[in-house]
Phi, psi and omega in degrees: 000140180297152179244158175246139173277135179230129180273137175255116181255132180241121175105226196301200188304140176292346181269357179280129178235039187291332178226155178285148177299146179268134174271330180219143174199141176280165179299321179296318178296317179293321177300316179296325180282338185257327186289137178292150175237178177299329179286341181258044178239145176232155178287141176288173181302325179287346176081000185256324187258140174272134182244132178299139177250133182296146176249167184226160175211146177255133179234146176270125179236142180249139171236157172293155180304132178052038187214160173257009180287116177295139175272147183308320182298343178274342187295318178301322180292317177294326176296321176293325175296320179299315178302315178297318181294331180277350184293159178303324185289338181243359186297337181272357182269145165259165183226134175261127180250117179244131174267141179225148178234174169275185186268009177284134179091179184282160178297318181294316178300311182294327176297315179295316182295318180295320177298315180296321181290319176298317180294325177298316178295316180298318179298316179296315179299317179295320180295337180262011172108002175277128181301122182297342176292341178273358188239124172251147184233137178209134173267134182246350182059227178252026182287340181227074183292138176291321178238083183298336177286343178230075188298338180260008181294146179300329181299337178286337179275103188202168172240124180258128177243127180248126176278125182250112181293000000 
């Protein structure tokens, strides 16, 4: 069955294209890209306490065509993400998983597909030991295109994961 490339975005805005998506990354590399540092801290509303600010990384994930079925080549990368998520430096974080599609097809269909893909990622993470209470899931369909000037581009088909301090 044909596959679709889906980008997995972790962290900041879906419109940020500061780095190319990673096809492979070790758990240590993912941890370094995701864990807050002193430079990634912001002042709280009271101005006294420093609050960790989430960092982001883009990963390439594959699904079967018109499906939420994860393809085997994506699982090692997700396994490395799981190792990073279980680390002491990220164990206090929750993660929001958002599914996104391109603009091909109806809005209702794409909303369901994006929800299913986000849930598929959450289910895989949970099955590998990530507490499901740390994971929120939401389907966005094509409401937040990564490349709005190219609404049918493969880059728009992605799952965005945001680390929530």
